[in-house]
mmCIF entry with sequence, helices, sheets and N, C-alpha, C, O atoms, coordinates in Angstrom:
data_MODEL
# 
_entry.id   MODEL 
# 
_entity.id                         1 
_entity.type                       polymer 
_entity.pdbx_number_of_molecules   1 
# 
_entity_poly.entity_id                      1 
_entity_poly.type                           'polypeptide(L)' 
_entity_poly.nstd_linkage                   no 
_entity_poly.nstd_monomer                   no 
_entity_poly.pdbx_seq_one_letter_code       
;(UNK)(UNK)(UNK)(UNK)(UNK)(UNK)(UNK)(UNK)(UNK)(UNK)(UNK)(UNK)(UNK)(UNK)(UNK)(UNK)
(UNK)(UNK)(UNK)(UNK)(UNK)(UNK)(UNK)(UNK)(UNK)(UNK)(UNK)(UNK)(UNK)(UNK)(UNK)(UNK)
(UNK)(UNK)(UNK)(UNK)(UNK)(UNK)(UNK)(UNK)(UNK)(UNK)(UNK)(UNK)(UNK)(UNK)(UNK)(UNK)
(UNK)(UNK)(UNK)(UNK)(UNK)(UNK)(UNK)
;
_entity_poly.pdbx_seq_one_letter_code_can   XXXXXXXXXXXXXXXXXXXXXXXXXXXXXXXXXXXXXXXXXXXXXXXXXXXXXXX 
_entity_poly.pdbx_strand_id                 A 
# 
loop_
_entity_poly_seq.entity_id 
_entity_poly_seq.num 
_entity_poly_seq.mon_id 
_entity_poly_seq.hetero 
1 1  UNK n 
1 2  UNK n 
1 3  UNK n 
1 4  UNK n 
1 5  UNK n 
1 6  UNK n 
1 7  UNK n 
1 8  UNK n 
1 9  UNK n 
1 10 UNK n 
1 11 UNK n 
1 12 UNK n 
1 13 UNK n 
1 14 UNK n 
1 15 UNK n 
1 16 UNK n 
1 17 UNK n 
1 18 UNK n 
1 19 UNK n 
1 20 UNK n 
1 21 UNK n 
1 22 UNK n 
1 23 UNK n 
1 24 UNK n 
1 25 UNK n 
1 26 UNK n 
1 27 UNK n 
1 28 UNK n 
1 29 UNK n 
1 30 UNK n 
1 31 UNK n 
1 32 UNK n 
1 33 UNK n 
1 34 UNK n 
1 35 UNK n 
1 36 UNK n 
1 37 UNK n 
1 38 UNK n 
1 39 UNK n 
1 40 UNK n 
1 41 UNK n 
1 42 UNK n 
1 43 UNK n 
1 44 UNK n 
1 45 UNK n 
1 46 UNK n 
1 47 UNK n 
1 48 UNK n 
1 49 UNK n 
1 50 UNK n 
1 51 UNK n 
1 52 UNK n 
1 53 UNK n 
1 54 UNK n 
1 55 UNK n 
# 
_struct_asym.id          A 
_struct_asym.entity_id   1 
# 
loop_
_struct_conf.conf_type_id 
_struct_conf.id 
_struct_conf.pdbx_PDB_helix_id 
_struct_conf.beg_label_comp_id 
_struct_conf.beg_label_asym_id 
_struct_conf.beg_label_seq_id 
_struct_conf.pdbx_beg_PDB_ins_code 
_struct_conf.end_label_comp_id 
_struct_conf.end_label_asym_id 
_struct_conf.end_label_seq_id 
_struct_conf.pdbx_end_PDB_ins_code 
_struct_conf.beg_auth_comp_id 
_struct_conf.beg_auth_asym_id 
_struct_conf.beg_auth_seq_id 
_struct_conf.end_auth_comp_id 
_struct_conf.end_auth_asym_id 
_struct_conf.end_auth_seq_id 
_struct_conf.pdbx_PDB_helix_class 
_struct_conf.details 
_struct_conf.pdbx_PDB_helix_length 
HELX_P HELX_P1 AA1 UNK A 2  ? UNK A 33 ? UNK A 2  UNK A 33 1 ? 32 
HELX_P HELX_P2 AA2 UNK A 37 ? UNK A 54 ? UNK A 37 UNK A 54 1 ? 18 
# 
_struct_conf_type.id          HELX_P 
_struct_conf_type.criteria    ? 
_struct_conf_type.reference   ? 
# 
loop_
_atom_site.group_PDB 
_atom_site.id 
_atom_site.type_symbol 
_atom_site.label_atom_id 
_atom_site.label_alt_id 
_atom_site.label_comp_id 
_atom_site.label_asym_id 
_atom_site.label_entity_id 
_atom_site.label_seq_id 
_atom_site.pdbx_PDB_ins_code 
_atom_site.Cartn_x 
_atom_site.Cartn_y 
_atom_site.Cartn_z 
_atom_site.occupancy 
_atom_site.B_iso_or_equiv 
_atom_site.pdbx_formal_charge 
_atom_site.auth_seq_id 
_atom_site.auth_comp_id 
_atom_site.auth_asym_id 
_atom_site.auth_atom_id 
_atom_site.pdbx_PDB_model_num 
ATOM 1   N N  . UNK A 1 1  ? 62.875 -54.089 -31.742 1.00 0.00 ? 1  UNK A N  1 
ATOM 2   C CA . UNK A 1 1  ? 61.767 -53.211 -31.435 1.00 0.00 ? 1  UNK A CA 1 
ATOM 3   C C  . UNK A 1 1  ? 60.763 -53.888 -30.489 1.00 0.00 ? 1  UNK A C  1 
ATOM 4   O O  . UNK A 1 1  ? 60.227 -53.247 -29.585 1.00 0.00 ? 1  UNK A O  1 
ATOM 5   N N  . UNK A 1 2  ? 60.517 -55.172 -30.702 1.00 0.00 ? 2  UNK A N  1 
ATOM 6   C CA . UNK A 1 2  ? 59.569 -55.874 -29.841 1.00 0.00 ? 2  UNK A CA 1 
ATOM 7   C C  . UNK A 1 2  ? 60.087 -56.008 -28.416 1.00 0.00 ? 2  UNK A C  1 
ATOM 8   O O  . UNK A 1 2  ? 59.303 -56.046 -27.468 1.00 0.00 ? 2  UNK A O  1 
ATOM 9   N N  . UNK A 1 3  ? 61.390 -56.080 -28.266 1.00 0.00 ? 3  UNK A N  1 
ATOM 10  C CA . UNK A 1 3  ? 61.954 -56.201 -26.922 1.00 0.00 ? 3  UNK A CA 1 
ATOM 11  C C  . UNK A 1 3  ? 61.677 -54.933 -26.125 1.00 0.00 ? 3  UNK A C  1 
ATOM 12  O O  . UNK A 1 3  ? 61.371 -54.997 -24.934 1.00 0.00 ? 3  UNK A O  1 
ATOM 13  N N  . UNK A 1 4  ? 61.785 -53.787 -26.778 1.00 0.00 ? 4  UNK A N  1 
ATOM 14  C CA . UNK A 1 4  ? 61.522 -52.513 -26.103 1.00 0.00 ? 4  UNK A CA 1 
ATOM 15  C C  . UNK A 1 4  ? 60.055 -52.431 -25.699 1.00 0.00 ? 4  UNK A C  1 
ATOM 16  O O  . UNK A 1 4  ? 59.737 -52.011 -24.586 1.00 0.00 ? 4  UNK A O  1 
ATOM 17  N N  . UNK A 1 5  ? 59.168 -52.828 -26.596 1.00 0.00 ? 5  UNK A N  1 
ATOM 18  C CA . UNK A 1 5  ? 57.740 -52.795 -26.265 1.00 0.00 ? 5  UNK A CA 1 
ATOM 19  C C  . UNK A 1 5  ? 57.394 -53.771 -25.146 1.00 0.00 ? 5  UNK A C  1 
ATOM 20  O O  . UNK A 1 5  ? 56.530 -53.484 -24.317 1.00 0.00 ? 5  UNK A O  1 
ATOM 21  N N  . UNK A 1 6  ? 58.054 -54.909 -25.118 1.00 0.00 ? 6  UNK A N  1 
ATOM 22  C CA . UNK A 1 6  ? 57.829 -55.860 -24.027 1.00 0.00 ? 6  UNK A CA 1 
ATOM 23  C C  . UNK A 1 6  ? 58.263 -55.280 -22.689 1.00 0.00 ? 6  UNK A C  1 
ATOM 24  O O  . UNK A 1 6  ? 57.576 -55.467 -21.685 1.00 0.00 ? 6  UNK A O  1 
ATOM 25  N N  . UNK A 1 7  ? 59.386 -54.582 -22.659 1.00 0.00 ? 7  UNK A N  1 
ATOM 26  C CA . UNK A 1 7  ? 59.854 -53.962 -21.414 1.00 0.00 ? 7  UNK A CA 1 
ATOM 27  C C  . UNK A 1 7  ? 58.928 -52.834 -20.977 1.00 0.00 ? 7  UNK A C  1 
ATOM 28  O O  . UNK A 1 7  ? 58.678 -52.662 -19.784 1.00 0.00 ? 7  UNK A O  1 
ATOM 29  N N  . UNK A 1 8  ? 58.421 -52.071 -21.930 1.00 0.00 ? 8  UNK A N  1 
ATOM 30  C CA . UNK A 1 8  ? 57.482 -50.996 -21.587 1.00 0.00 ? 8  UNK A CA 1 
ATOM 31  C C  . UNK A 1 8  ? 56.196 -51.588 -21.022 1.00 0.00 ? 8  UNK A C  1 
ATOM 32  O O  . UNK A 1 8  ? 55.670 -51.095 -20.024 1.00 0.00 ? 8  UNK A O  1 
ATOM 33  N N  . UNK A 1 9  ? 55.689 -52.641 -21.653 1.00 0.00 ? 9  UNK A N  1 
ATOM 34  C CA . UNK A 1 9  ? 54.476 -53.300 -21.179 1.00 0.00 ? 9  UNK A CA 1 
ATOM 35  C C  . UNK A 1 9  ? 54.687 -53.889 -19.784 1.00 0.00 ? 9  UNK A C  1 
ATOM 36  O O  . UNK A 1 9  ? 53.810 -53.787 -18.926 1.00 0.00 ? 9  UNK A O  1 
ATOM 37  N N  . UNK A 1 10 ? 55.826 -54.492 -19.563 1.00 0.00 ? 10 UNK A N  1 
ATOM 38  C CA . UNK A 1 10 ? 56.135 -55.063 -18.251 1.00 0.00 ? 10 UNK A CA 1 
ATOM 39  C C  . UNK A 1 10 ? 56.226 -53.972 -17.186 1.00 0.00 ? 10 UNK A C  1 
ATOM 40  O O  . UNK A 1 10 ? 55.720 -54.146 -16.077 1.00 0.00 ? 10 UNK A O  1 
ATOM 41  N N  . UNK A 1 11 ? 56.862 -52.859 -17.511 1.00 0.00 ? 11 UNK A N  1 
ATOM 42  C CA . UNK A 1 11 ? 56.982 -51.761 -16.556 1.00 0.00 ? 11 UNK A CA 1 
ATOM 43  C C  . UNK A 1 11 ? 55.642 -51.143 -16.212 1.00 0.00 ? 11 UNK A C  1 
ATOM 44  O O  . UNK A 1 11 ? 55.373 -50.839 -15.050 1.00 0.00 ? 11 UNK A O  1 
ATOM 45  N N  . UNK A 1 12 ? 54.794 -50.955 -17.226 1.00 0.00 ? 12 UNK A N  1 
ATOM 46  C CA . UNK A 1 12 ? 53.473 -50.384 -16.969 1.00 0.00 ? 12 UNK A CA 1 
ATOM 47  C C  . UNK A 1 12 ? 52.604 -51.319 -16.129 1.00 0.00 ? 12 UNK A C  1 
ATOM 48  O O  . UNK A 1 12 ? 51.919 -50.872 -15.209 1.00 0.00 ? 12 UNK A O  1 
ATOM 49  N N  . UNK A 1 13 ? 52.630 -52.588 -16.437 1.00 0.00 ? 13 UNK A N  1 
ATOM 50  C CA . UNK A 1 13 ? 51.815 -53.515 -15.650 1.00 0.00 ? 13 UNK A CA 1 
ATOM 51  C C  . UNK A 1 13 ? 52.329 -53.637 -14.225 1.00 0.00 ? 13 UNK A C  1 
ATOM 52  O O  . UNK A 1 13 ? 51.532 -53.768 -13.296 1.00 0.00 ? 13 UNK A O  1 
ATOM 53  N N  . UNK A 1 14 ? 53.630 -53.597 -14.032 1.00 0.00 ? 14 UNK A N  1 
ATOM 54  C CA . UNK A 1 14 ? 54.182 -53.630 -12.674 1.00 0.00 ? 14 UNK A CA 1 
ATOM 55  C C  . UNK A 1 14 ? 53.791 -52.374 -11.903 1.00 0.00 ? 14 UNK A C  1 
ATOM 56  O O  . UNK A 1 14 ? 53.494 -52.446 -10.710 1.00 0.00 ? 14 UNK A O  1 
ATOM 57  N N  . UNK A 1 15 ? 53.788 -51.225 -12.576 1.00 0.00 ? 15 UNK A N  1 
ATOM 58  C CA . UNK A 1 15 ? 53.397 -49.980 -11.911 1.00 0.00 ? 15 UNK A CA 1 
ATOM 59  C C  . UNK A 1 15 ? 51.926 -50.012 -11.511 1.00 0.00 ? 15 UNK A C  1 
ATOM 60  O O  . UNK A 1 15 ? 51.568 -49.559 -10.424 1.00 0.00 ? 15 UNK A O  1 
ATOM 61  N N  . UNK A 1 16 ? 51.067 -50.548 -12.385 1.00 0.00 ? 16 UNK A N  1 
ATOM 62  C CA . UNK A 1 16 ? 49.646 -50.634 -12.055 1.00 0.00 ? 16 UNK A CA 1 
ATOM 63  C C  . UNK A 1 16 ? 49.394 -51.597 -10.897 1.00 0.00 ? 16 UNK A C  1 
ATOM 64  O O  . UNK A 1 16 ? 48.589 -51.304 -10.013 1.00 0.00 ? 16 UNK A O  1 
ATOM 65  N N  . UNK A 1 17 ? 50.063 -52.725 -10.896 1.00 0.00 ? 17 UNK A N  1 
ATOM 66  C CA . UNK A 1 17 ? 49.878 -53.696 -9.812  1.00 0.00 ? 17 UNK A CA 1 
ATOM 67  C C  . UNK A 1 17 ? 50.395 -53.130 -8.493  1.00 0.00 ? 17 UNK A C  1 
ATOM 68  O O  . UNK A 1 17 ? 49.768 -53.321 -7.450  1.00 0.00 ? 17 UNK A O  1 
ATOM 69  N N  . UNK A 1 18 ? 51.519 -52.443 -8.529  1.00 0.00 ? 18 UNK A N  1 
ATOM 70  C CA . UNK A 1 18 ? 52.062 -51.838 -7.310  1.00 0.00 ? 18 UNK A CA 1 
ATOM 71  C C  . UNK A 1 18 ? 51.142 -50.744 -6.784  1.00 0.00 ? 18 UNK A C  1 
ATOM 72  O O  . UNK A 1 18 ? 50.905 -50.663 -5.579  1.00 0.00 ? 18 UNK A O  1 
ATOM 73  N N  . UNK A 1 19 ? 50.623 -49.907 -7.670  1.00 0.00 ? 19 UNK A N  1 
ATOM 74  C CA . UNK A 1 19 ? 49.705 -48.851 -7.251  1.00 0.00 ? 19 UNK A CA 1 
ATOM 75  C C  . UNK A 1 19 ? 48.416 -49.438 -6.683  1.00 0.00 ? 19 UNK A C  1 
ATOM 76  O O  . UNK A 1 19 ? 47.906 -48.954 -5.672  1.00 0.00 ? 19 UNK A O  1 
ATOM 77  N N  . UNK A 1 20 ? 47.891 -50.471 -7.322  1.00 0.00 ? 20 UNK A N  1 
ATOM 78  C CA . UNK A 1 20 ? 46.689 -51.129 -6.804  1.00 0.00 ? 20 UNK A CA 1 
ATOM 79  C C  . UNK A 1 20 ? 46.920 -51.765 -5.450  1.00 0.00 ? 20 UNK A C  1 
ATOM 80  O O  . UNK A 1 20 ? 46.058 -51.703 -4.574  1.00 0.00 ? 20 UNK A O  1 
ATOM 81  N N  . UNK A 1 21 ? 48.080 -52.375 -5.275  1.00 0.00 ? 21 UNK A N  1 
ATOM 82  C CA . UNK A 1 21 ? 48.407 -52.967 -3.978  1.00 0.00 ? 21 UNK A CA 1 
ATOM 83  C C  . UNK A 1 21 ? 48.531 -51.924 -2.884  1.00 0.00 ? 21 UNK A C  1 
ATOM 84  O O  . UNK A 1 21 ? 48.102 -52.150 -1.753  1.00 0.00 ? 21 UNK A O  1 
ATOM 85  N N  . UNK A 1 22 ? 49.118 -50.782 -3.218  1.00 0.00 ? 22 UNK A N  1 
ATOM 86  C CA . UNK A 1 22 ? 49.231 -49.707 -2.228  1.00 0.00 ? 22 UNK A CA 1 
ATOM 87  C C  . UNK A 1 22 ? 47.863 -49.135 -1.868  1.00 0.00 ? 22 UNK A C  1 
ATOM 88  O O  . UNK A 1 22 ? 47.614 -48.799 -0.711  1.00 0.00 ? 22 UNK A O  1 
ATOM 89  N N  . UNK A 1 23 ? 46.981 -49.023 -2.854  1.00 0.00 ? 23 UNK A N  1 
ATOM 90  C CA . UNK A 1 23 ? 45.632 -48.552 -2.550  1.00 0.00 ? 23 UNK A CA 1 
ATOM 91  C C  . UNK A 1 23 ? 44.884 -49.538 -1.658  1.00 0.00 ? 23 UNK A C  1 
ATOM 92  O O  . UNK A 1 23 ? 44.166 -49.130 -0.745  1.00 0.00 ? 23 UNK A O  1 
ATOM 93  N N  . UNK A 1 24 ? 45.047 -50.821 -1.916  1.00 0.00 ? 24 UNK A N  1 
ATOM 94  C CA . UNK A 1 24 ? 44.387 -51.817 -1.069  1.00 0.00 ? 24 UNK A CA 1 
ATOM 95  C C  . UNK A 1 24 ? 44.972 -51.835 0.338   1.00 0.00 ? 24 UNK A C  1 
ATOM 96  O O  . UNK A 1 24 ? 44.248 -52.061 1.309   1.00 0.00 ? 24 UNK A O  1 
ATOM 97  N N  . UNK A 1 25 ? 46.270 -51.600 0.454   1.00 0.00 ? 25 UNK A N  1 
ATOM 98  C CA . UNK A 1 25 ? 46.883 -51.489 1.778   1.00 0.00 ? 25 UNK A CA 1 
ATOM 99  C C  . UNK A 1 25 ? 46.342 -50.273 2.515   1.00 0.00 ? 25 UNK A C  1 
ATOM 100 O O  . UNK A 1 25 ? 46.080 -50.338 3.716   1.00 0.00 ? 25 UNK A O  1 
ATOM 101 N N  . UNK A 1 26 ? 46.174 -49.164 1.803   1.00 0.00 ? 26 UNK A N  1 
ATOM 102 C CA . UNK A 1 26 ? 45.581 -47.971 2.408   1.00 0.00 ? 26 UNK A CA 1 
ATOM 103 C C  . UNK A 1 26 ? 44.153 -48.211 2.862   1.00 0.00 ? 26 UNK A C  1 
ATOM 104 O O  . UNK A 1 26 ? 43.735 -47.685 3.894   1.00 0.00 ? 26 UNK A O  1 
ATOM 105 N N  . UNK A 1 27 ? 43.404 -48.994 2.109   1.00 0.00 ? 27 UNK A N  1 
ATOM 106 C CA . UNK A 1 27 ? 42.034 -49.328 2.510   1.00 0.00 ? 27 UNK A CA 1 
ATOM 107 C C  . UNK A 1 27 ? 42.033 -50.164 3.779   1.00 0.00 ? 27 UNK A C  1 
ATOM 108 O O  . UNK A 1 27 ? 41.198 -49.956 4.660   1.00 0.00 ? 27 UNK A O  1 
ATOM 109 N N  . UNK A 1 28 ? 42.956 -51.104 3.880   1.00 0.00 ? 28 UNK A N  1 
ATOM 110 C CA . UNK A 1 28 ? 43.029 -51.931 5.086   1.00 0.00 ? 28 UNK A CA 1 
ATOM 111 C C  . UNK A 1 28 ? 43.414 -51.092 6.299   1.00 0.00 ? 28 UNK A C  1 
ATOM 112 O O  . UNK A 1 28 ? 42.878 -51.294 7.389   1.00 0.00 ? 28 UNK A O  1 
ATOM 113 N N  . UNK A 1 29 ? 44.329 -50.161 6.119   1.00 0.00 ? 29 UNK A N  1 
ATOM 114 C CA . UNK A 1 29 ? 44.714 -49.279 7.229   1.00 0.00 ? 29 UNK A CA 1 
ATOM 115 C C  . UNK A 1 29 ? 43.546 -48.376 7.609   1.00 0.00 ? 29 UNK A C  1 
ATOM 116 O O  . UNK A 1 29 ? 43.316 -48.123 8.792   1.00 0.00 ? 29 UNK A O  1 
ATOM 117 N N  . UNK A 1 30 ? 42.806 -47.887 6.610   1.00 0.00 ? 30 UNK A N  1 
ATOM 118 C CA . UNK A 1 30 ? 41.639 -47.051 6.889   1.00 0.00 ? 30 UNK A CA 1 
ATOM 119 C C  . UNK A 1 30 ? 40.561 -47.794 7.655   1.00 0.00 ? 30 UNK A C  1 
ATOM 120 O O  . UNK A 1 30 ? 39.884 -47.212 8.503   1.00 0.00 ? 30 UNK A O  1 
ATOM 121 N N  . UNK A 1 31 ? 40.396 -49.075 7.362   1.00 0.00 ? 31 UNK A N  1 
ATOM 122 C CA . UNK A 1 31 ? 39.402 -49.864 8.097   1.00 0.00 ? 31 UNK A CA 1 
ATOM 123 C C  . UNK A 1 31 ? 39.777 -50.014 9.564   1.00 0.00 ? 31 UNK A C  1 
ATOM 124 O O  . UNK A 1 31 ? 38.903 -50.075 10.429  1.00 0.00 ? 31 UNK A O  1 
ATOM 125 N N  . UNK A 1 32 ? 41.045 -50.071 9.840   1.00 0.00 ? 32 UNK A N  1 
ATOM 126 C CA . UNK A 1 32 ? 41.486 -50.217 11.226  1.00 0.00 ? 32 UNK A CA 1 
ATOM 127 C C  . UNK A 1 32 ? 41.544 -48.886 11.969  1.00 0.00 ? 32 UNK A C  1 
ATOM 128 O O  . UNK A 1 32 ? 41.412 -48.855 13.192  1.00 0.00 ? 32 UNK A O  1 
ATOM 129 N N  . UNK A 1 33 ? 41.737 -47.804 11.253  1.00 0.00 ? 33 UNK A N  1 
ATOM 130 C CA . UNK A 1 33 ? 42.063 -46.548 11.890  1.00 0.00 ? 33 UNK A CA 1 
ATOM 131 C C  . UNK A 1 33 ? 40.872 -45.630 12.142  1.00 0.00 ? 33 UNK A C  1 
ATOM 132 O O  . UNK A 1 33 ? 40.838 -44.931 13.154  1.00 0.00 ? 33 UNK A O  1 
ATOM 133 N N  . UNK A 1 34 ? 39.900 -45.622 11.242  1.00 0.00 ? 34 UNK A N  1 
ATOM 134 C CA . UNK A 1 34 ? 38.791 -44.682 11.383  1.00 0.00 ? 34 UNK A CA 1 
ATOM 135 C C  . UNK A 1 34 ? 37.847 -45.115 12.500  1.00 0.00 ? 34 UNK A C  1 
ATOM 136 O O  . UNK A 1 34 ? 37.630 -46.312 12.691  1.00 0.00 ? 34 UNK A O  1 
ATOM 137 N N  . UNK A 1 35 ? 37.275 -44.148 13.251  1.00 0.00 ? 35 UNK A N  1 
ATOM 138 C CA . UNK A 1 35 ? 36.473 -44.494 14.423  1.00 0.00 ? 35 UNK A CA 1 
ATOM 139 C C  . UNK A 1 35 ? 35.025 -44.877 14.099  1.00 0.00 ? 35 UNK A C  1 
ATOM 140 O O  . UNK A 1 35 ? 34.460 -45.761 14.743  1.00 0.00 ? 35 UNK A O  1 
ATOM 141 N N  . UNK A 1 36 ? 34.436 -44.229 13.124  1.00 0.00 ? 36 UNK A N  1 
ATOM 142 C CA . UNK A 1 36 ? 33.018 -44.408 12.843  1.00 0.00 ? 36 UNK A CA 1 
ATOM 143 C C  . UNK A 1 36 ? 32.808 -45.505 11.799  1.00 0.00 ? 36 UNK A C  1 
ATOM 144 O O  . UNK A 1 36 ? 33.659 -45.724 10.937  1.00 0.00 ? 36 UNK A O  1 
ATOM 145 N N  . UNK A 1 37 ? 31.676 -46.184 11.883  1.00 0.00 ? 37 UNK A N  1 
ATOM 146 C CA . UNK A 1 37 ? 31.427 -47.287 10.957  1.00 0.00 ? 37 UNK A CA 1 
ATOM 147 C C  . UNK A 1 37 ? 31.232 -46.778 9.529   1.00 0.00 ? 37 UNK A C  1 
ATOM 148 O O  . UNK A 1 37 ? 31.604 -47.464 8.578   1.00 0.00 ? 37 UNK A O  1 
ATOM 149 N N  . UNK A 1 38 ? 30.658 -45.594 9.365   1.00 0.00 ? 38 UNK A N  1 
ATOM 150 C CA . UNK A 1 38 ? 30.422 -45.071 8.021   1.00 0.00 ? 38 UNK A CA 1 
ATOM 151 C C  . UNK A 1 38 ? 31.713 -44.596 7.361   1.00 0.00 ? 38 UNK A C  1 
ATOM 152 O O  . UNK A 1 38 ? 31.886 -44.764 6.154   1.00 0.00 ? 38 UNK A O  1 
ATOM 153 N N  . UNK A 1 39 ? 32.611 -44.011 8.131   1.00 0.00 ? 39 UNK A N  1 
ATOM 154 C CA . UNK A 1 39 ? 33.894 -43.622 7.548   1.00 0.00 ? 39 UNK A CA 1 
ATOM 155 C C  . UNK A 1 39 ? 34.735 -44.849 7.230   1.00 0.00 ? 39 UNK A C  1 
ATOM 156 O O  . UNK A 1 39 ? 35.515 -44.835 6.277   1.00 0.00 ? 39 UNK A O  1 
ATOM 157 N N  . UNK A 1 40 ? 34.589 -45.895 8.004   1.00 0.00 ? 40 UNK A N  1 
ATOM 158 C CA . UNK A 1 40 ? 35.283 -47.151 7.685   1.00 0.00 ? 40 UNK A CA 1 
ATOM 159 C C  . UNK A 1 40 ? 34.765 -47.739 6.383   1.00 0.00 ? 40 UNK A C  1 
ATOM 160 O O  . UNK A 1 40 ? 35.542 -48.194 5.544   1.00 0.00 ? 40 UNK A O  1 
ATOM 161 N N  . UNK A 1 41 ? 33.445 -47.726 6.219   1.00 0.00 ? 41 UNK A N  1 
ATOM 162 C CA . UNK A 1 41 ? 32.860 -48.227 4.975   1.00 0.00 ? 41 UNK A CA 1 
ATOM 163 C C  . UNK A 1 41 ? 33.317 -47.405 3.780   1.00 0.00 ? 41 UNK A C  1 
ATOM 164 O O  . UNK A 1 41 ? 33.634 -47.957 2.726   1.00 0.00 ? 41 UNK A O  1 
ATOM 165 N N  . UNK A 1 42 ? 33.352 -46.090 3.941   1.00 0.00 ? 42 UNK A N  1 
ATOM 166 C CA . UNK A 1 42 ? 33.767 -45.222 2.844   1.00 0.00 ? 42 UNK A CA 1 
ATOM 167 C C  . UNK A 1 42 ? 35.227 -45.472 2.474   1.00 0.00 ? 42 UNK A C  1 
ATOM 168 O O  . UNK A 1 42 ? 35.559 -45.584 1.294   1.00 0.00 ? 42 UNK A O  1 
ATOM 169 N N  . UNK A 1 43 ? 36.085 -45.557 3.464   1.00 0.00 ? 43 UNK A N  1 
ATOM 170 C CA . UNK A 1 43 ? 37.509 -45.793 3.195   1.00 0.00 ? 43 UNK A CA 1 
ATOM 171 C C  . UNK A 1 43 ? 37.722 -47.147 2.542   1.00 0.00 ? 43 UNK A C  1 
ATOM 172 O O  . UNK A 1 43 ? 38.536 -47.282 1.628   1.00 0.00 ? 43 UNK A O  1 
ATOM 173 N N  . UNK A 1 44 ? 37.004 -48.132 3.004   1.00 0.00 ? 44 UNK A N  1 
ATOM 174 C CA . UNK A 1 44 ? 37.164 -49.467 2.439   1.00 0.00 ? 44 UNK A CA 1 
ATOM 175 C C  . UNK A 1 44 ? 36.630 -49.584 1.026   1.00 0.00 ? 44 UNK A C  1 
ATOM 176 O O  . UNK A 1 44 ? 37.288 -50.152 0.154   1.00 0.00 ? 44 UNK A O  1 
ATOM 177 N N  . UNK A 1 45 ? 35.445 -49.054 0.796   1.00 0.00 ? 45 UNK A N  1 
ATOM 178 C CA . UNK A 1 45 ? 34.808 -49.233 -0.518  1.00 0.00 ? 45 UNK A CA 1 
ATOM 179 C C  . UNK A 1 45 ? 35.495 -48.438 -1.614  1.00 0.00 ? 45 UNK A C  1 
ATOM 180 O O  . UNK A 1 45 ? 35.761 -48.976 -2.689  1.00 0.00 ? 45 UNK A O  1 
ATOM 181 N N  . UNK A 1 46 ? 35.783 -47.184 -1.366  1.00 0.00 ? 46 UNK A N  1 
ATOM 182 C CA . UNK A 1 46 ? 36.336 -46.333 -2.421  1.00 0.00 ? 46 UNK A CA 1 
ATOM 183 C C  . UNK A 1 46 ? 37.744 -46.766 -2.797  1.00 0.00 ? 46 UNK A C  1 
ATOM 184 O O  . UNK A 1 46 ? 38.036 -46.962 -3.977  1.00 0.00 ? 46 UNK A O  1 
ATOM 185 N N  . UNK A 1 47 ? 38.606 -46.916 -1.824  1.00 0.00 ? 47 UNK A N  1 
ATOM 186 C CA . UNK A 1 47 ? 39.991 -47.243 -2.158  1.00 0.00 ? 47 UNK A CA 1 
ATOM 187 C C  . UNK A 1 47 ? 40.153 -48.692 -2.584  1.00 0.00 ? 47 UNK A C  1 
ATOM 188 O O  . UNK A 1 47 ? 41.008 -48.992 -3.417  1.00 0.00 ? 47 UNK A O  1 
ATOM 189 N N  . UNK A 1 48 ? 39.365 -49.585 -2.040  1.00 0.00 ? 48 UNK A N  1 
ATOM 190 C CA . UNK A 1 48 ? 39.481 -50.986 -2.445  1.00 0.00 ? 48 UNK A CA 1 
ATOM 191 C C  . UNK A 1 48 ? 39.000 -51.184 -3.877  1.00 0.00 ? 48 UNK A C  1 
ATOM 192 O O  . UNK A 1 48 ? 39.606 -51.943 -4.633  1.00 0.00 ? 48 UNK A O  1 
ATOM 193 N N  . UNK A 1 49 ? 37.921 -50.510 -4.257  1.00 0.00 ? 49 UNK A N  1 
ATOM 194 C CA . UNK A 1 49 ? 37.450 -50.656 -5.635  1.00 0.00 ? 49 UNK A CA 1 
ATOM 195 C C  . UNK A 1 49 ? 38.431 -50.032 -6.621  1.00 0.00 ? 49 UNK A C  1 
ATOM 196 O O  . UNK A 1 49 ? 38.608 -50.557 -7.720  1.00 0.00 ? 49 UNK A O  1 
ATOM 197 N N  . UNK A 1 50 ? 39.067 -48.935 -6.259  1.00 0.00 ? 50 UNK A N  1 
ATOM 198 C CA . UNK A 1 50 ? 40.095 -48.358 -7.134  1.00 0.00 ? 50 UNK A CA 1 
ATOM 199 C C  . UNK A 1 50 ? 41.311 -49.277 -7.226  1.00 0.00 ? 50 UNK A C  1 
ATOM 200 O O  . UNK A 1 50 ? 41.907 -49.418 -8.294  1.00 0.00 ? 50 UNK A O  1 
ATOM 201 N N  . UNK A 1 51 ? 41.671 -49.891 -6.124  1.00 0.00 ? 51 UNK A N  1 
ATOM 202 C CA . UNK A 1 51 ? 42.805 -50.814 -6.139  1.00 0.00 ? 51 UNK A CA 1 
ATOM 203 C C  . UNK A 1 51 ? 42.545 -52.053 -6.967  1.00 0.00 ? 51 UNK A C  1 
ATOM 204 O O  . UNK A 1 51 ? 43.440 -52.547 -7.653  1.00 0.00 ? 51 UNK A O  1 
ATOM 205 N N  . UNK A 1 52 ? 41.324 -52.558 -6.907  1.00 0.00 ? 52 UNK A N  1 
ATOM 206 C CA . UNK A 1 52 ? 40.975 -53.735 -7.707  1.00 0.00 ? 52 UNK A CA 1 
ATOM 207 C C  . UNK A 1 52 ? 40.955 -53.384 -9.190  1.00 0.00 ? 52 UNK A C  1 
ATOM 208 O O  . UNK A 1 52 ? 41.366 -54.192 -10.023 1.00 0.00 ? 52 UNK A O  1 
ATOM 209 N N  . UNK A 1 53 ? 40.483 -52.193 -9.524  1.00 0.00 ? 53 UNK A N  1 
ATOM 210 C CA . UNK A 1 53 ? 40.479 -51.780 -10.938 1.00 0.00 ? 53 UNK A CA 1 
ATOM 211 C C  . UNK A 1 53 ? 41.894 -51.659 -11.483 1.00 0.00 ? 53 UNK A C  1 
ATOM 212 O O  . UNK A 1 53 ? 42.124 -51.956 -12.655 1.00 0.00 ? 53 UNK A O  1 
ATOM 213 N N  . UNK A 1 54 ? 42.834 -51.235 -10.675 1.00 0.00 ? 54 UNK A N  1 
ATOM 214 C CA . UNK A 1 54 ? 44.209 -51.101 -11.158 1.00 0.00 ? 54 UNK A CA 1 
ATOM 215 C C  . UNK A 1 54 ? 44.925 -52.436 -11.247 1.00 0.00 ? 54 UNK A C  1 
ATOM 216 O O  . UNK A 1 54 ? 45.805 -52.612 -12.089 1.00 0.00 ? 54 UNK A O  1 
ATOM 217 N N  . UNK A 1 55 ? 44.557 -53.381 -10.388 1.00 0.00 ? 55 UNK A N  1 
ATOM 218 C CA . UNK A 1 55 ? 45.206 -54.698 -10.473 1.00 0.00 ? 55 UNK A CA 1 
ATOM 219 C C  . UNK A 1 55 ? 44.562 -55.483 -11.558 1.00 0.00 ? 55 UNK A C  1 
ATOM 220 O O  . UNK A 1 55 ? 44.949 -56.625 -11.808 1.00 0.00 ? 55 UNK A O  1 
# 
């Protein structure tokens, strides 16, 4: 039973880390892509903070 719970815990943590990494990658792309300084700040702050919370 503990082996199953360990695999579930490992899968969930891997999914959270992968999702957080993808959000941080999206924030980096948003910083490069948006034209205005305020939209760059918004893209960076919102998605980066969500990505850090998931990691």
